[in-house]
Every structure is written in structure tokens, then in C-alpha cells.
PDB file with SEQRES, HELIX, SHEET and CRYST1 records, atoms N, CA, C and O in Angstrom:
SEQRES   1 A   81  UNK UNK UNK UNK UNK UNK UNK UNK UNK UNK UNK UNK UNK          
SEQRES   2 A   81  UNK UNK UNK UNK UNK UNK UNK UNK UNK UNK UNK UNK UNK          
SEQRES   3 A   81  UNK UNK UNK UNK UNK UNK UNK UNK UNK UNK UNK UNK UNK          
SEQRES   4 A   81  UNK UNK UNK UNK UNK UNK UNK UNK UNK UNK UNK UNK UNK          
SEQRES   5 A   81  UNK UNK UNK UNK UNK UNK UNK UNK UNK UNK UNK UNK UNK          
SEQRES   6 A   81  UNK UNK UNK UNK UNK UNK UNK UNK UNK UNK UNK UNK UNK          
SEQRES   7 A   81  UNK UNK UNK                                                  
HELIX    1 AA1 UNK A   23  UNK A   25  5                                   3    
HELIX    2 AA2 UNK A   28  UNK A   40  1                                  13    
HELIX    3 AA3 UNK A   44  UNK A   64  1                                  21    
HELIX    4 AA4 UNK A   72  UNK A   80  1                                   9    
SHEET    1 AA1 2 UNK A   5  UNK A   9  0                                        
SHEET    2 AA1 2 UNK A  15  UNK A  19 -1                                        
CRYST1    1.000    1.000    1.000  90.00  90.00  90.00 P 1           1          
ATOM      1  N   UNK A   1     -55.251   7.935   4.947  1.00  0.00           N  
ATOM      2  CA  UNK A   1     -53.868   7.630   4.872  1.00  0.00           C  
ATOM      3  C   UNK A   1     -53.656   6.277   4.195  1.00  0.00           C  
ATOM      4  O   UNK A   1     -52.668   6.111   3.479  1.00  0.00           O  
ATOM      5  N   UNK A   2     -54.519   5.338   4.389  1.00  0.00           N  
ATOM      6  CA  UNK A   2     -54.318   3.991   3.756  1.00  0.00           C  
ATOM      7  C   UNK A   2     -55.204   3.749   2.560  1.00  0.00           C  
ATOM      8  O   UNK A   2     -55.461   2.609   2.175  1.00  0.00           O  
ATOM      9  N   UNK A   3     -55.660   4.824   1.987  1.00  0.00           N  
ATOM     10  CA  UNK A   3     -56.592   4.589   0.880  1.00  0.00           C  
ATOM     11  C   UNK A   3     -55.967   3.879  -0.309  1.00  0.00           C  
ATOM     12  O   UNK A   3     -56.660   3.224  -1.088  1.00  0.00           O  
ATOM     13  N   UNK A   4     -54.667   4.012  -0.441  1.00  0.00           N  
ATOM     14  CA  UNK A   4     -54.000   3.374  -1.570  1.00  0.00           C  
ATOM     15  C   UNK A   4     -53.534   1.962  -1.230  1.00  0.00           C  
ATOM     16  O   UNK A   4     -53.042   1.246  -2.102  1.00  0.00           O  
ATOM     17  N   UNK A   5     -53.680   1.570  -0.012  1.00  0.00           N  
ATOM     18  CA  UNK A   5     -53.084   0.289   0.448  1.00  0.00           C  
ATOM     19  C   UNK A   5     -54.141  -0.717   0.869  1.00  0.00           C  
ATOM     20  O   UNK A   5     -55.227  -0.372   1.336  1.00  0.00           O  
ATOM     21  N   UNK A   6     -53.777  -1.962   0.684  1.00  0.00           N  
ATOM     22  CA  UNK A   6     -54.648  -3.078   1.133  1.00  0.00           C  
ATOM     23  C   UNK A   6     -53.704  -4.022   1.912  1.00  0.00           C  
ATOM     24  O   UNK A   6     -52.685  -4.470   1.387  1.00  0.00           O  
ATOM     25  N   UNK A   7     -54.061  -4.304   3.145  1.00  0.00           N  
ATOM     26  CA  UNK A   7     -53.250  -5.206   3.957  1.00  0.00           C  
ATOM     27  C   UNK A   7     -54.005  -6.550   3.994  1.00  0.00           C  
ATOM     28  O   UNK A   7     -55.218  -6.612   4.191  1.00  0.00           O  
ATOM     29  N   UNK A   8     -53.226  -7.604   3.796  1.00  0.00           N  
ATOM     30  CA  UNK A   8     -53.823  -8.945   3.861  1.00  0.00           C  
ATOM     31  C   UNK A   8     -52.844  -9.847   4.621  1.00  0.00           C  
ATOM     32  O   UNK A   8     -51.727  -9.455   4.957  1.00  0.00           O  
ATOM     33  N   UNK A   9     -53.306 -11.046   4.872  1.00  0.00           N  
ATOM     34  CA  UNK A   9     -52.436 -12.052   5.479  1.00  0.00           C  
ATOM     35  C   UNK A   9     -52.338 -13.211   4.532  1.00  0.00           C  
ATOM     36  O   UNK A   9     -53.347 -13.617   3.955  1.00  0.00           O  
ATOM     37  N   UNK A  10     -51.181 -13.749   4.355  1.00  0.00           N  
ATOM     38  CA  UNK A  10     -51.017 -14.909   3.443  1.00  0.00           C  
ATOM     39  C   UNK A  10     -51.026 -16.163   4.316  1.00  0.00           C  
ATOM     40  O   UNK A  10     -51.331 -16.117   5.508  1.00  0.00           O  
ATOM     41  N   UNK A  11     -50.678 -17.294   3.673  1.00  0.00           N  
ATOM     42  CA  UNK A  11     -50.730 -18.561   4.384  1.00  0.00           C  
ATOM     43  C   UNK A  11     -49.781 -18.684   5.530  1.00  0.00           C  
ATOM     44  O   UNK A  11     -50.000 -19.482   6.443  1.00  0.00           O  
ATOM     45  N   UNK A  12     -48.710 -17.894   5.500  1.00  0.00           N  
ATOM     46  CA  UNK A  12     -47.724 -17.954   6.588  1.00  0.00           C  
ATOM     47  C   UNK A  12     -48.070 -16.936   7.698  1.00  0.00           C  
ATOM     48  O   UNK A  12     -47.291 -16.740   8.631  1.00  0.00           O  
ATOM     49  N   UNK A  13     -49.230 -16.304   7.585  1.00  0.00           N  
ATOM     50  CA  UNK A  13     -49.729 -15.393   8.606  1.00  0.00           C  
ATOM     51  C   UNK A  13     -48.818 -14.176   8.862  1.00  0.00           C  
ATOM     52  O   UNK A  13     -48.624 -13.778  10.011  1.00  0.00           O  
ATOM     53  N   UNK A  14     -48.289 -13.617   7.838  1.00  0.00           N  
ATOM     54  CA  UNK A  14     -47.617 -12.339   7.977  1.00  0.00           C  
ATOM     55  C   UNK A  14     -48.209 -11.333   7.047  1.00  0.00           C  
ATOM     56  O   UNK A  14     -48.738 -11.651   5.981  1.00  0.00           O  
ATOM     57  N   UNK A  15     -48.102 -10.086   7.493  1.00  0.00           N  
ATOM     58  CA  UNK A  15     -48.740  -9.011   6.770  1.00  0.00           C  
ATOM     59  C   UNK A  15     -48.056  -8.701   5.415  1.00  0.00           C  
ATOM     60  O   UNK A  15     -46.829  -8.679   5.321  1.00  0.00           O  
ATOM     61  N   UNK A  16     -48.827  -8.476   4.433  1.00  0.00           N  
ATOM     62  CA  UNK A  16     -48.332  -8.054   3.106  1.00  0.00           C  
ATOM     63  C   UNK A  16     -48.990  -6.776   2.775  1.00  0.00           C  
ATOM     64  O   UNK A  16     -50.145  -6.548   3.133  1.00  0.00           O  
ATOM     65  N   UNK A  17     -48.281  -5.938   2.099  1.00  0.00           N  
ATOM     66  CA  UNK A  17     -48.842  -4.663   1.707  1.00  0.00           C  
ATOM     67  C   UNK A  17     -48.854  -4.606   0.157  1.00  0.00           C  
ATOM     68  O   UNK A  17     -47.856  -4.887  -0.506  1.00  0.00           O  
ATOM     69  N   UNK A  18     -50.005  -4.238  -0.369  1.00  0.00           N  
ATOM     70  CA  UNK A  18     -50.122  -4.037  -1.801  1.00  0.00           C  
ATOM     71  C   UNK A  18     -50.596  -2.605  -2.010  1.00  0.00           C  
ATOM     72  O   UNK A  18     -51.671  -2.213  -1.557  1.00  0.00           O  
ATOM     73  N   UNK A  19     -49.780  -1.847  -2.695  1.00  0.00           N  
ATOM     74  CA  UNK A  19     -50.141  -0.448  -2.985  1.00  0.00           C  
ATOM     75  C   UNK A  19     -50.379  -0.282  -4.418  1.00  0.00           C  
ATOM     76  O   UNK A  19     -49.551  -0.639  -5.256  1.00  0.00           O  
ATOM     77  N   UNK A  20     -51.542   0.275  -4.717  1.00  0.00           N  
ATOM     78  CA  UNK A  20     -51.859   0.574  -6.142  1.00  0.00           C  
ATOM     79  C   UNK A  20     -51.275   1.905  -6.577  1.00  0.00           C  
ATOM     80  O   UNK A  20     -51.057   2.137  -7.766  1.00  0.00           O  
ATOM     81  N   UNK A  21     -51.010   2.815  -5.571  1.00  0.00           N  
ATOM     82  CA  UNK A  21     -50.416   4.073  -5.830  1.00  0.00           C  
ATOM     83  C   UNK A  21     -48.930   4.045  -5.410  1.00  0.00           C  
ATOM     84  O   UNK A  21     -48.354   2.980  -5.185  1.00  0.00           O  
ATOM     85  N   UNK A  22     -48.350   5.207  -5.315  1.00  0.00           N  
ATOM     86  CA  UNK A  22     -46.946   5.272  -4.925  1.00  0.00           C  
ATOM     87  C   UNK A  22     -46.757   4.888  -3.473  1.00  0.00           C  
ATOM     88  O   UNK A  22     -47.605   5.217  -2.643  1.00  0.00           O  
ATOM     89  N   UNK A  23     -45.687   4.212  -3.140  1.00  0.00           N  
ATOM     90  CA  UNK A  23     -45.370   3.886  -1.773  1.00  0.00           C  
ATOM     91  C   UNK A  23     -45.064   5.182  -1.015  1.00  0.00           C  
ATOM     92  O   UNK A  23     -45.272   5.241   0.197  1.00  0.00           O  
ATOM     93  N   UNK A  24     -44.579   6.214  -1.697  1.00  0.00           N  
ATOM     94  CA  UNK A  24     -44.190   7.403  -1.021  1.00  0.00           C  
ATOM     95  C   UNK A  24     -45.455   8.204  -0.546  1.00  0.00           C  
ATOM     96  O   UNK A  24     -45.325   9.189   0.182  1.00  0.00           O  
ATOM     97  N   UNK A  25     -46.623   7.780  -0.954  1.00  0.00           N  
ATOM     98  CA  UNK A  25     -47.846   8.401  -0.457  1.00  0.00           C  
ATOM     99  C   UNK A  25     -48.227   7.834   0.920  1.00  0.00           C  
ATOM    100  O   UNK A  25     -49.116   8.362   1.588  1.00  0.00           O  
ATOM    101  N   UNK A  26     -47.562   6.776   1.330  1.00  0.00           N  
ATOM    102  CA  UNK A  26     -47.744   6.153   2.637  1.00  0.00           C  
ATOM    103  C   UNK A  26     -46.763   6.801   3.595  1.00  0.00           C  
ATOM    104  O   UNK A  26     -45.629   7.094   3.219  1.00  0.00           O  
ATOM    105  N   UNK A  27     -47.175   7.020   4.791  1.00  0.00           N  
ATOM    106  CA  UNK A  27     -46.267   7.588   5.823  1.00  0.00           C  
ATOM    107  C   UNK A  27     -45.019   6.745   5.943  1.00  0.00           C  
ATOM    108  O   UNK A  27     -45.065   5.517   5.882  1.00  0.00           O  
ATOM    109  N   UNK A  28     -43.903   7.429   6.116  1.00  0.00           N  
ATOM    110  CA  UNK A  28     -42.606   6.764   6.216  1.00  0.00           C  
ATOM    111  C   UNK A  28     -42.579   5.822   7.455  1.00  0.00           C  
ATOM    112  O   UNK A  28     -42.013   4.730   7.403  1.00  0.00           O  
ATOM    113  N   UNK A  29     -43.181   6.259   8.522  1.00  0.00           N  
ATOM    114  CA  UNK A  29     -43.160   5.415   9.722  1.00  0.00           C  
ATOM    115  C   UNK A  29     -43.978   4.149   9.547  1.00  0.00           C  
ATOM    116  O   UNK A  29     -43.628   3.114  10.115  1.00  0.00           O  
ATOM    117  N   UNK A  30     -45.040   4.198   8.789  1.00  0.00           N  
ATOM    118  CA  UNK A  30     -45.820   3.003   8.508  1.00  0.00           C  
ATOM    119  C   UNK A  30     -44.943   2.007   7.707  1.00  0.00           C  
ATOM    120  O   UNK A  30     -44.922   0.813   8.006  1.00  0.00           O  
ATOM    121  N   UNK A  31     -44.236   2.509   6.708  1.00  0.00           N  
ATOM    122  CA  UNK A  31     -43.364   1.634   5.952  1.00  0.00           C  
ATOM    123  C   UNK A  31     -42.225   1.078   6.820  1.00  0.00           C  
ATOM    124  O   UNK A  31     -41.850  -0.087   6.684  1.00  0.00           O  
ATOM    125  N   UNK A  32     -41.682   1.912   7.709  1.00  0.00           N  
ATOM    126  CA  UNK A  32     -40.616   1.451   8.627  1.00  0.00           C  
ATOM    127  C   UNK A  32     -41.132   0.406   9.538  1.00  0.00           C  
ATOM    128  O   UNK A  32     -40.452  -0.591   9.781  1.00  0.00           O  
ATOM    129  N   UNK A  33     -42.295   0.586  10.051  1.00  0.00           N  
ATOM    130  CA  UNK A  33     -42.866  -0.432  10.956  1.00  0.00           C  
ATOM    131  C   UNK A  33     -43.128  -1.753  10.231  1.00  0.00           C  
ATOM    132  O   UNK A  33     -42.958  -2.833  10.796  1.00  0.00           O  
ATOM    133  N   UNK A  34     -43.522  -1.646   9.037  1.00  0.00           N  
ATOM    134  CA  UNK A  34     -43.736  -2.870   8.225  1.00  0.00           C  
ATOM    135  C   UNK A  34     -42.409  -3.595   7.997  1.00  0.00           C  
ATOM    136  O   UNK A  34     -42.340  -4.821   8.079  1.00  0.00           O  
ATOM    137  N   UNK A  35     -41.371  -2.834   7.713  1.00  0.00           N  
ATOM    138  CA  UNK A  35     -40.062  -3.478   7.555  1.00  0.00           C  
ATOM    139  C   UNK A  35     -39.588  -4.154   8.824  1.00  0.00           C  
ATOM    140  O   UNK A  35     -39.035  -5.254   8.801  1.00  0.00           O  
ATOM    141  N   UNK A  36     -39.820  -3.463   9.939  1.00  0.00           N  
ATOM    142  CA  UNK A  36     -39.439  -4.048  11.204  1.00  0.00           C  
ATOM    143  C   UNK A  36     -40.246  -5.327  11.480  1.00  0.00           C  
ATOM    144  O   UNK A  36     -39.708  -6.309  11.992  1.00  0.00           O  
ATOM    145  N   UNK A  37     -41.494  -5.304  11.149  1.00  0.00           N  
ATOM    146  CA  UNK A  37     -42.354  -6.504  11.287  1.00  0.00           C  
ATOM    147  C   UNK A  37     -41.823  -7.632  10.455  1.00  0.00           C  
ATOM    148  O   UNK A  37     -41.753  -8.766  10.930  1.00  0.00           O  
ATOM    149  N   UNK A  38     -41.452  -7.365   9.243  1.00  0.00           N  
ATOM    150  CA  UNK A  38     -40.854  -8.390   8.394  1.00  0.00           C  
ATOM    151  C   UNK A  38     -39.544  -8.947   9.035  1.00  0.00           C  
ATOM    152  O   UNK A  38     -39.345 -10.162   9.064  1.00  0.00           O  
ATOM    153  N   UNK A  39     -38.699  -8.097   9.522  1.00  0.00           N  
ATOM    154  CA  UNK A  39     -37.447  -8.500  10.091  1.00  0.00           C  
ATOM    155  C   UNK A  39     -37.660  -9.291  11.366  1.00  0.00           C  
ATOM    156  O   UNK A  39     -36.983 -10.298  11.574  1.00  0.00           O  
ATOM    157  N   UNK A  40     -38.550  -8.884  12.202  1.00  0.00           N  
ATOM    158  CA  UNK A  40     -38.867  -9.608  13.422  1.00  0.00           C  
ATOM    159  C   UNK A  40     -39.482 -10.999  13.163  1.00  0.00           C  
ATOM    160  O   UNK A  40     -39.419 -11.904  13.995  1.00  0.00           O  
ATOM    161  N   UNK A  41     -40.075 -11.116  11.971  1.00  0.00           N  
ATOM    162  CA  UNK A  41     -40.686 -12.372  11.574  1.00  0.00           C  
ATOM    163  C   UNK A  41     -39.712 -13.189  10.691  1.00  0.00           C  
ATOM    164  O   UNK A  41     -40.127 -14.138  10.027  1.00  0.00           O  
ATOM    165  N   UNK A  42     -38.469 -12.828  10.689  1.00  0.00           N  
ATOM    166  CA  UNK A  42     -37.396 -13.455   9.889  1.00  0.00           C  
ATOM    167  C   UNK A  42     -37.730 -13.488   8.382  1.00  0.00           C  
ATOM    168  O   UNK A  42     -37.396 -14.428   7.660  1.00  0.00           O  
ATOM    169  N   UNK A  43     -38.415 -12.395   7.949  1.00  0.00           N  
ATOM    170  CA  UNK A  43     -38.694 -12.279   6.555  1.00  0.00           C  
ATOM    171  C   UNK A  43     -37.829 -11.161   5.968  1.00  0.00           C  
ATOM    172  O   UNK A  43     -38.358 -10.238   5.348  1.00  0.00           O  
ATOM    173  N   UNK A  44     -36.570 -11.226   6.147  1.00  0.00           N  
ATOM    174  CA  UNK A  44     -35.631 -10.196   5.754  1.00  0.00           C  
ATOM    175  C   UNK A  44     -35.686  -9.869   4.270  1.00  0.00           C  
ATOM    176  O   UNK A  44     -35.566  -8.709   3.877  1.00  0.00           O  
ATOM    177  N   UNK A  45     -35.867 -10.896   3.451  1.00  0.00           N  
ATOM    178  CA  UNK A  45     -35.960 -10.667   1.980  1.00  0.00           C  
ATOM    179  C   UNK A  45     -37.139  -9.774   1.659  1.00  0.00           C  
ATOM    180  O   UNK A  45     -37.042  -8.920   0.778  1.00  0.00           O  
ATOM    181  N   UNK A  46     -38.259  -9.953   2.360  1.00  0.00           N  
ATOM    182  CA  UNK A  46     -39.393  -9.069   2.104  1.00  0.00           C  
ATOM    183  C   UNK A  46     -39.129  -7.649   2.511  1.00  0.00           C  
ATOM    184  O   UNK A  46     -39.540  -6.705   1.837  1.00  0.00           O  
ATOM    185  N   UNK A  47     -38.419  -7.501   3.653  1.00  0.00           N  
ATOM    186  CA  UNK A  47     -38.078  -6.128   4.092  1.00  0.00           C  
ATOM    187  C   UNK A  47     -37.127  -5.493   3.070  1.00  0.00           C  
ATOM    188  O   UNK A  47     -37.286  -4.320   2.731  1.00  0.00           O  
ATOM    189  N   UNK A  48     -36.168  -6.231   2.589  1.00  0.00           N  
ATOM    190  CA  UNK A  48     -35.234  -5.741   1.613  1.00  0.00           C  
ATOM    191  C   UNK A  48     -35.913  -5.347   0.305  1.00  0.00           C  
ATOM    192  O   UNK A  48     -35.576  -4.341  -0.320  1.00  0.00           O  
ATOM    193  N   UNK A  49     -36.863  -6.160  -0.079  1.00  0.00           N  
ATOM    194  CA  UNK A  49     -37.617  -5.858  -1.341  1.00  0.00           C  
ATOM    195  C   UNK A  49     -38.426  -4.578  -1.186  1.00  0.00           C  
ATOM    196  O   UNK A  49     -38.446  -3.743  -2.090  1.00  0.00           O  
ATOM    197  N   UNK A  50     -39.084  -4.419  -0.059  1.00  0.00           N  
ATOM    198  CA  UNK A  50     -39.848  -3.170   0.233  1.00  0.00           C  
ATOM    199  C   UNK A  50     -38.888  -1.946   0.212  1.00  0.00           C  
ATOM    200  O   UNK A  50     -39.225  -0.888  -0.319  1.00  0.00           O  
ATOM    201  N   UNK A  51     -37.706  -2.123   0.797  1.00  0.00           N  
ATOM    202  CA  UNK A  51     -36.799  -1.028   0.804  1.00  0.00           C  
ATOM    203  C   UNK A  51     -36.257  -0.693  -0.559  1.00  0.00           C  
ATOM    204  O   UNK A  51     -35.996   0.470  -0.865  1.00  0.00           O  
ATOM    205  N   UNK A  52     -36.087  -1.704  -1.378  1.00  0.00           N  
ATOM    206  CA  UNK A  52     -35.692  -1.454  -2.797  1.00  0.00           C  
ATOM    207  C   UNK A  52     -36.752  -0.690  -3.561  1.00  0.00           C  
ATOM    208  O   UNK A  52     -36.447   0.209  -4.344  1.00  0.00           O  
ATOM    209  N   UNK A  53     -38.022  -1.062  -3.320  1.00  0.00           N  
ATOM    210  CA  UNK A  53     -39.093  -0.360  -3.966  1.00  0.00           C  
ATOM    211  C   UNK A  53     -39.171   1.120  -3.548  1.00  0.00           C  
ATOM    212  O   UNK A  53     -39.410   2.015  -4.359  1.00  0.00           O  
ATOM    213  N   UNK A  54     -38.959   1.326  -2.244  1.00  0.00           N  
ATOM    214  CA  UNK A  54     -38.942   2.747  -1.724  1.00  0.00           C  
ATOM    215  C   UNK A  54     -37.823   3.523  -2.392  1.00  0.00           C  
ATOM    216  O   UNK A  54     -38.011   4.646  -2.859  1.00  0.00           O  
ATOM    217  N   UNK A  55     -36.644   2.893  -2.428  1.00  0.00           N  
ATOM    218  CA  UNK A  55     -35.480   3.584  -3.019  1.00  0.00           C  
ATOM    219  C   UNK A  55     -35.708   3.915  -4.493  1.00  0.00           C  
ATOM    220  O   UNK A  55     -35.345   5.000  -4.947  1.00  0.00           O  
ATOM    221  N   UNK A  56     -36.306   2.988  -5.241  1.00  0.00           N  
ATOM    222  CA  UNK A  56     -36.628   3.169  -6.645  1.00  0.00           C  
ATOM    223  C   UNK A  56     -37.564   4.331  -6.830  1.00  0.00           C  
ATOM    224  O   UNK A  56     -37.355   5.174  -7.703  1.00  0.00           O  
ATOM    225  N   UNK A  57     -38.619   4.382  -5.996  1.00  0.00           N  
ATOM    226  CA  UNK A  57     -39.583   5.452  -6.114  1.00  0.00           C  
ATOM    227  C   UNK A  57     -38.972   6.833  -5.735  1.00  0.00           C  
ATOM    228  O   UNK A  57     -39.307   7.849  -6.344  1.00  0.00           O  
ATOM    229  N   UNK A  58     -38.108   6.848  -4.761  1.00  0.00           N  
ATOM    230  CA  UNK A  58     -37.410   8.045  -4.324  1.00  0.00           C  
ATOM    231  C   UNK A  58     -36.510   8.541  -5.492  1.00  0.00           C  
ATOM    232  O   UNK A  58     -36.460   9.739  -5.769  1.00  0.00           O  
ATOM    233  N   UNK A  59     -35.819   7.627  -6.154  1.00  0.00           N  
ATOM    234  CA  UNK A  59     -34.994   8.006  -7.269  1.00  0.00           C  
ATOM    235  C   UNK A  59     -35.791   8.523  -8.409  1.00  0.00           C  
ATOM    236  O   UNK A  59     -35.366   9.478  -9.061  1.00  0.00           O  
ATOM    237  N   UNK A  60     -36.919   7.951  -8.688  1.00  0.00           N  
ATOM    238  CA  UNK A  60     -37.824   8.395  -9.754  1.00  0.00           C  
ATOM    239  C   UNK A  60     -38.338   9.790  -9.449  1.00  0.00           C  
ATOM    240  O   UNK A  60     -38.357  10.660 -10.319  1.00  0.00           O  
ATOM    241  N   UNK A  61     -38.762  10.000  -8.185  1.00  0.00           N  
ATOM    242  CA  UNK A  61     -39.283  11.361  -7.777  1.00  0.00           C  
ATOM    243  C   UNK A  61     -38.167  12.381  -7.875  1.00  0.00           C  
ATOM    244  O   UNK A  61     -38.423  13.515  -8.280  1.00  0.00           O  
ATOM    245  N   UNK A  62     -36.937  12.028  -7.521  1.00  0.00           N  
ATOM    246  CA  UNK A  62     -35.818  12.936  -7.570  1.00  0.00           C  
ATOM    247  C   UNK A  62     -35.539  13.333  -9.019  1.00  0.00           C  
ATOM    248  O   UNK A  62     -35.159  14.468  -9.302  1.00  0.00           O  
ATOM    249  N   UNK A  63     -35.733  12.389  -9.919  1.00  0.00           N  
ATOM    250  CA  UNK A  63     -35.553  12.717 -11.381  1.00  0.00           C  
ATOM    251  C   UNK A  63     -36.695  13.605 -11.855  1.00  0.00           C  
ATOM    252  O   UNK A  63     -36.439  14.545 -12.607  1.00  0.00           O  
ATOM    253  N   UNK A  64     -37.902  13.367 -11.469  1.00  0.00           N  
ATOM    254  CA  UNK A  64     -39.072  14.116 -11.963  1.00  0.00           C  
ATOM    255  C   UNK A  64     -39.155  15.500 -11.281  1.00  0.00           C  
ATOM    256  O   UNK A  64     -39.543  16.479 -11.919  1.00  0.00           O  
ATOM    257  N   UNK A  65     -38.803  15.577 -10.030  1.00  0.00           N  
ATOM    258  CA  UNK A  65     -38.930  16.840  -9.276  1.00  0.00           C  
ATOM    259  C   UNK A  65     -37.695  16.991  -8.362  1.00  0.00           C  
ATOM    260  O   UNK A  65     -37.745  16.658  -7.179  1.00  0.00           O  
ATOM    261  N   UNK A  66     -36.584  17.501  -8.936  1.00  0.00           N  
ATOM    262  CA  UNK A  66     -35.332  17.505  -8.131  1.00  0.00           C  
ATOM    263  C   UNK A  66     -35.394  18.406  -6.886  1.00  0.00           C  
ATOM    264  O   UNK A  66     -34.568  18.262  -5.985  1.00  0.00           O  
ATOM    265  N   UNK A  67     -36.345  19.317  -6.826  1.00  0.00           N  
ATOM    266  CA  UNK A  67     -36.423  20.222  -5.655  1.00  0.00           C  
ATOM    267  C   UNK A  67     -37.204  19.593  -4.526  1.00  0.00           C  
ATOM    268  O   UNK A  67     -37.125  20.078  -3.397  1.00  0.00           O  
ATOM    269  N   UNK A  68     -37.946  18.548  -4.773  1.00  0.00           N  
ATOM    270  CA  UNK A  68     -38.716  17.882  -3.716  1.00  0.00           C  
ATOM    271  C   UNK A  68     -37.824  16.900  -2.912  1.00  0.00           C  
ATOM    272  O   UNK A  68     -37.137  16.044  -3.470  1.00  0.00           O  
ATOM    273  N   UNK A  69     -37.872  17.063  -1.639  1.00  0.00           N  
ATOM    274  CA  UNK A  69     -37.044  16.175  -0.780  1.00  0.00           C  
ATOM    275  C   UNK A  69     -37.953  15.131  -0.134  1.00  0.00           C  
ATOM    276  O   UNK A  69     -39.004  15.457   0.417  1.00  0.00           O  
ATOM    277  N   UNK A  70     -37.536  13.900  -0.211  1.00  0.00           N  
ATOM    278  CA  UNK A  70     -38.248  12.779   0.437  1.00  0.00           C  
ATOM    279  C   UNK A  70     -37.199  12.033   1.271  1.00  0.00           C  
ATOM    280  O   UNK A  70     -36.038  11.920   0.877  1.00  0.00           O  
ATOM    281  N   UNK A  71     -37.623  11.538   2.406  1.00  0.00           N  
ATOM    282  CA  UNK A  71     -36.740  10.883   3.351  1.00  0.00           C  
ATOM    283  C   UNK A  71     -37.285   9.546   3.820  1.00  0.00           C  
ATOM    284  O   UNK A  71     -36.900   9.070   4.888  1.00  0.00           O  
ATOM    285  N   UNK A  72     -38.152   8.943   3.067  1.00  0.00           N  
ATOM    286  CA  UNK A  72     -38.755   7.663   3.496  1.00  0.00           C  
ATOM    287  C   UNK A  72     -37.689   6.611   3.812  1.00  0.00           C  
ATOM    288  O   UNK A  72     -37.692   6.013   4.887  1.00  0.00           O  
ATOM    289  N   UNK A  73     -36.788   6.398   2.868  1.00  0.00           N  
ATOM    290  CA  UNK A  73     -35.775   5.396   3.061  1.00  0.00           C  
ATOM    291  C   UNK A  73     -34.859   5.676   4.219  1.00  0.00           C  
ATOM    292  O   UNK A  73     -34.467   4.763   4.946  1.00  0.00           O  
ATOM    293  N   UNK A  74     -34.505   6.960   4.403  1.00  0.00           N  
ATOM    294  CA  UNK A  74     -33.698   7.355   5.586  1.00  0.00           C  
ATOM    295  C   UNK A  74     -34.402   7.017   6.875  1.00  0.00           C  
ATOM    296  O   UNK A  74     -33.790   6.522   7.822  1.00  0.00           O  
ATOM    297  N   UNK A  75     -35.699   7.290   6.908  1.00  0.00           N  
ATOM    298  CA  UNK A  75     -36.467   7.053   8.136  1.00  0.00           C  
ATOM    299  C   UNK A  75     -36.573   5.531   8.392  1.00  0.00           C  
ATOM    300  O   UNK A  75     -36.450   5.076   9.529  1.00  0.00           O  
ATOM    301  N   UNK A  76     -36.803   4.761   7.320  1.00  0.00           N  
ATOM    302  CA  UNK A  76     -36.859   3.297   7.460  1.00  0.00           C  
ATOM    303  C   UNK A  76     -35.527   2.786   7.986  1.00  0.00           C  
ATOM    304  O   UNK A  76     -35.523   1.943   8.883  1.00  0.00           O  
ATOM    305  N   UNK A  77     -34.424   3.246   7.481  1.00  0.00           N  
ATOM    306  CA  UNK A  77     -33.160   2.807   7.937  1.00  0.00           C  
ATOM    307  C   UNK A  77     -32.887   3.208   9.411  1.00  0.00           C  
ATOM    308  O   UNK A  77     -32.314   2.430  10.175  1.00  0.00           O  
ATOM    309  N   UNK A  78     -33.301   4.411   9.786  1.00  0.00           N  
ATOM    310  CA  UNK A  78     -33.133   4.825  11.159  1.00  0.00           C  
ATOM    311  C   UNK A  78     -33.953   3.941  12.118  1.00  0.00           C  
ATOM    312  O   UNK A  78     -33.477   3.571  13.191  1.00  0.00           O  
ATOM    313  N   UNK A  79     -35.145   3.621  11.727  1.00  0.00           N  
ATOM    314  CA  UNK A  79     -36.016   2.775  12.600  1.00  0.00           C  
ATOM    315  C   UNK A  79     -35.486   1.416  12.734  1.00  0.00           C  
ATOM    316  O   UNK A  79     -35.519   0.849  13.826  1.00  0.00           O  
ATOM    317  N   UNK A  80     -34.968   0.828  11.624  1.00  0.00           N  
ATOM    318  CA  UNK A  80     -34.409  -0.511  11.674  1.00  0.00           C  
ATOM    319  C   UNK A  80     -33.075  -0.511  12.430  1.00  0.00           C  
ATOM    320  O   UNK A  80     -32.792  -1.421  13.210  1.00  0.00           O  
ATOM    321  N   UNK A  81     -32.269   0.514  12.188  1.00  0.00           N  
ATOM    322  CA  UNK A  81     -30.934   0.588  12.768  1.00  0.00           C  
ATOM    323  C   UNK A  81     -30.936   0.682  14.254  1.00  0.00           C  
ATOM    324  O   UNK A  81     -29.873   0.751  14.870  1.00  0.00           O  
TER     325      UNK A  81                                                      
END                                                                             
């Protein structure tokens, strides 16, 4: 599940995710939990950036394959909300 991702800690001791593949290949709940972690650590800008990346990938996938349904951003918003 995490073959495309590498988790590290930076100088401020918060988790960062670097994906070499598509974010949508990562489970939606994992991305949601990462956003929650950012928010709980008052790193809202990082959470927003991750959500923008998810949205961009969902839009790209919708353009490439209109019949495929993805709900990553919806799930992230539900978990945060």
C-alpha cells in the first residue's frame, strides 16, 4: 500500500509525505489521517496543499477516464469535517 510513498520527519518533527506515483494510489483514509495530523499540528497550509494536490489529480483522472469514480477528496473532507 505504501510502496509509492516515503514518510519522513523534518526539523519541526511533523510527518511529510512524498509520493513518486499518484496520490490517488494511496488509500483515501491514509490521506485523510495525514490531513488531520497536519491540522492538529496547526499546519493547516500543508493540509490545504495536500487537498489541492488530491483535487488536481482527481480532476486529471476525470478528464482521462470520465467513467472512473474517485472519492478521495470527499472522504478527506468528511474525516476533517
